C-alpha positions as CSV (number, residue, x, y, z in Angstrom):
1,X,120.3,91.2,108.5
2,X,120.9,89.4,105.3
3,X,120.0,85.9,104.2
4,X,123.3,84.5,105.8
5,X,122.3,86.0,109.2
6,X,118.8,84.5,108.8
7,X,120.2,81.1,108.0
8,X,122.6,81.2,110.9
9,X,119.7,82.0,113.3
10,X,117.7,79.2,111.7
11,X,120.5,76.8,112.3
12,X,120.9,77.9,115.9
13,X,117.2,77.3,116.5
14,X,116.7,74.0,114.6
15,X,118.6,70.8,113.9
16,X,119.7,72.2,110.5
17,X,123.4,72.6,109.9
18,X,124.4,76.2,108.9
19,X,124.9,75.2,105.2
20,X,121.6,73.4,105.2
21,X,119.8,76.5,106.6
22,X,121.5,78.7,104.0
23,X,120.4,76.3,101.2
24,X,116.8,76.4,102.6
25,X,116.8,80.2,102.6
26,X,118.2,80.2,99.1
27,X,115.6,77.7,97.9
28,X,112.8,79.7,99.5
29,X,113.9,82.9,97.7
30,X,114.1,81.0,94.4
31,X,110.7,79.3,94.7
32,X,108.9,82.4,95.9
33,X,110.4,84.4,93.0
34,X,109.4,81.8,90.5
35,X,105.9,81.5,91.8
36,X,105.4,85.3,91.8
37,X,106.7,85.6,88.3
38,X,104.3,82.8,87.2
39,X,101.4,84.9,88.5
40,X,100.8,83.2,91.8
41,X,100.1,84.8,95.2
42,X,102.4,83.4,97.8
43,X,101.3,83.1,101.5
44,X,104.1,82.4,103.9
45,X,102.4,81.2,107.1
46,X,102.1,83.7,109.8
47,X,104.4,86.2,108.0
48,X,102.0,87.3,105.3
49,X,101.2,87.2,101.6
50,X,103.2,88.4,98.6
51,X,101.9,89.1,95.1
52,X,102.8,91.1,92.0
53,X,100.8,93.9,90.5
54,X,101.5,96.0,87.5
55,X,101.2,99.7,86.5
56,X,100.2,99.9,82.9
57,X,99.2,102.4,80.3
58,X,95.4,102.4,79.8
59,X,94.0,101.3,76.4
60,X,90.5,102.1,75.3
61,X,90.2,99.0,73.2
62,X,91.0,95.4,74.2
63,X,92.7,94.6,70.9
64,X,95.2,97.4,71.5
65,X,96.4,96.0,74.9
66,X,99.9,94.6,74.8
67,X,102.9,93.8,77.1
68,X,104.4,97.1,75.9
69,X,101.7,98.9,78.0
70,X,103.3,97.6,81.2
71,X,105.3,100.4,82.8
72,X,106.2,98.9,86.2
73,X,105.9,95.7,88.2
74,X,105.2,96.1,91.9
75,X,105.8,93.6,94.7
76,X,103.0,93.8,97.3
77,X,103.2,92.4,100.8
78,X,100.1,92.0,103.1
79,X,101.0,91.3,106.7
80,X,99.1,88.4,108.3
81,X,96.7,89.0,111.2
82,X,99.1,87.1,113.5
83,X,102.1,89.2,112.6
84,X,100.0,92.4,112.8
85,X,98.9,91.5,116.3
86,X,102.5,90.8,117.3
87,X,103.6,94.2,115.9
88,X,100.7,95.9,117.7
89,X,101.9,94.4,121.0
90,X,105.5,95.3,120.6
91,X,107.1,97.5,123.2
92,X,110.0,99.8,122.4
93,X,113.2,100.4,124.3
94,X,115.9,103.0,123.9
95,X,118.6,101.8,121.5
96,X,121.2,102.2,124.2
97,X,119.7,99.2,126.1
98,X,120.2,97.0,123.1
99,X,123.8,98.0,122.7
100,X,124.6,97.3,126.3
101,X,123.2,93.7,125.9
102,X,125.6,92.9,123.1
103,X,128.7,93.6,125.2
């Protein structure tokens, strides 16, 4: 699923029009990205928490530390307790049963 599919489902389950739902998803992406890049941790309700970490070259002296030492930026996601419980209680079915429902 992509953001258009998510927006369509949101519109189907709320009073939002499809274009309004698309804009809401787009704005969420934009705000979360900006907050993460500004150094904030972002908790999205019962979904979980996002934050950025870095992988950097170690320096022995503080005065030698610089942005050039950063080798990689990592996006971390920690699932919420509610979502973890939902996943733990999930039951699985053969994929064939899902395909037959769509027909």
